[in-house]
N, C-alpha and C positions, 0 to 999 in steps of 0.2 A: 831772816830777821829774828828768828827765835822769839817771836811774840805773836799774840793774836792780832789779826788784821780784819777790820770790818770794812767792806767795800759797799759804798752807797752810790746809787745813780739818781740823778735829778736833773730837771730842766734848768735849774739855777742853783748857784751856791747859796743864795739867800734862803731858798726853799729847803735845801738840804740841811742847813744849819738850824732852821726854825722847826722843821718837822721830823727830821730823821736822825740827827746826831747830837742833840742836846747842846748845840752851839759850838761843837768842836770839829775841827778838820785839820789833820796834820799834813796830808798831801792832797793836792787838788789838781786835776787834769781837765783841761777844756780849752775852748776858744779863748785866746789870750785877752782880747778886749772885753769879752763878757765876764771872764773871771776877775779881771782887774776892776771892772765896774762894780760887780757884786761884792768883792772884798772890801772896797771902800764903803759901800752901803752897809755892809755887815760889821764894819770896824774890825776886820780880821787881817792883820799884817801878814802878807805873803811875799815870798821871794821867788822869782822865776829861776828854775834850776836846769831845765832841759826843754828842748823843742822837738816835736815829731817832724821827721822829714818825709817828703813825698817820694815817689819813685824817681823823680828827677833830682833828688837831694835838697830841694828847696824846703825852707821852713815857713814859707809865706803863702798867702792867698791873695786874690784880688776880688773886687766887686765888678760885676758885669752889668752894664746898662743894656737891657733888651727891649725890643719892640716886636710886634707881630711881623712875620716874614714879609708881608706885602706893604708894610708901612713905608712912606717915602723917605723917612730920615735915614741918612747914611753915616752920620757921625754924631758925637755928643753936641757939637755946635748947632746941629739941626733941631735940637729939642726945645728951642725957644717957643713958649706958649703951650708946651705939652703938660699933661698931668703926669707927674713923676712920683712913683711909689717907692719910698726909701725903706730900708730896714730900721729896726729900733736903734736908738742912740748908742746903745752898748755894742752893737755890731759894727765895728769901725769900717769894715770894707763896704757895707751897705748903707752907711750913713755919712760920717765925716769925710771919708776918702772919696765917696761919690759926690758929695757936695763940693769938695775942692775941685774935682775933675770938671764939674759943670761950670763952676766959677771961672776956672782957667780957660774955658771955651766960650765965655761971655753969656752963659745962660743964667738968668736971674732965678734965684731960689724962691719957691713959694714960702709964705709965712702964714701959718705954721707949715712945716714939712709934713706931708701925708706919709704915714708909715704902715707897714704890714709886719706882722710877727715873723712869718716864714716866707721862704722863696717861692714855694708852691702857691701860696695865697696871692702874692704879687703877680706871678706869671699868669695865673688863672684870671685875675681881674683884667689884665692887659689883653689877654687873648679873647676874653668875652666881649670887650669893647671893639675888637677888630682893628683892621689897618686904618680905617677912617676916623677912629676915635681920638687919635693923637695922644696916645698913652704909652708910657714906658715904666719898667720896673727895674729895680736894682736887685740882683741876686748874687749869691756867693759863687765864686768860680768853681768850687767843688760841687755845687748843687746842679749845675747845668747837665752833666751827664747822668746824675741821679734822677732828675726830673724826667728825662727822656727814657732812661733805662727802666724806671718804674711805671712808665706809661702815663704819668701825670700830664706830660706834654708830648705831643707827637714830634718825632725827629723832624727838624726843619721848620717847625711852627714859629720859633723865636729866632730873631737875628740880633747879634751883638753890635751895638753902635758906639760903645765906649767901654774902656777898661781902666779901673783905678790903678793908682800906684800900689805896689805890693805892701801888705801889712802882715804882722806876725800871725801865725795860725795856731795850731794846737800846742799848748805849753804846759809843762808840769811845774807846779809851784809847791814850795814847802812853807809851812808855818814858821814864822821867824823865831818862835819859842823852841823849836826842835834843836837838839844837840847836833851840830854840824858833822860829827863823826858818824851819825846814822845815815847821812846822805852819801 
């Protein structure tokens, strides 16, 4: 690039702009729905320019609706009357896509929708309640093996009863003010 590059890591684009970069970001990489949400909130015009692929070549992820292994629910349609923990609104796979899946299966959505910031939090709450509590959580598809691999959840403690439609995952964005020849 023949220029100085400052790399900043943050939980949100809004936080990075406010606390770490003086309001400037030229390239942003993150979960697409979260970056798009934060870009609107921060009034930072961004253009998607590339997407990260997984080992399977896919550029998408899904939301997984999980229940404790011993729960009687077998599918999303069985979640009528359950306490369902969604992800934050900016996490499309854990919120809007999950809400659509439940609607498609005739499950009335609670109002307001109860949310958790992270997949580990939702999984822990559901597991704490146990199979008789009639609770489910929506986690990101990438998070399931991480929760088990890190020991947050024991392998086999959670069972998937629904999977959302695929949504875009990790995307690289460029600020619209950048010279296109730099990309």
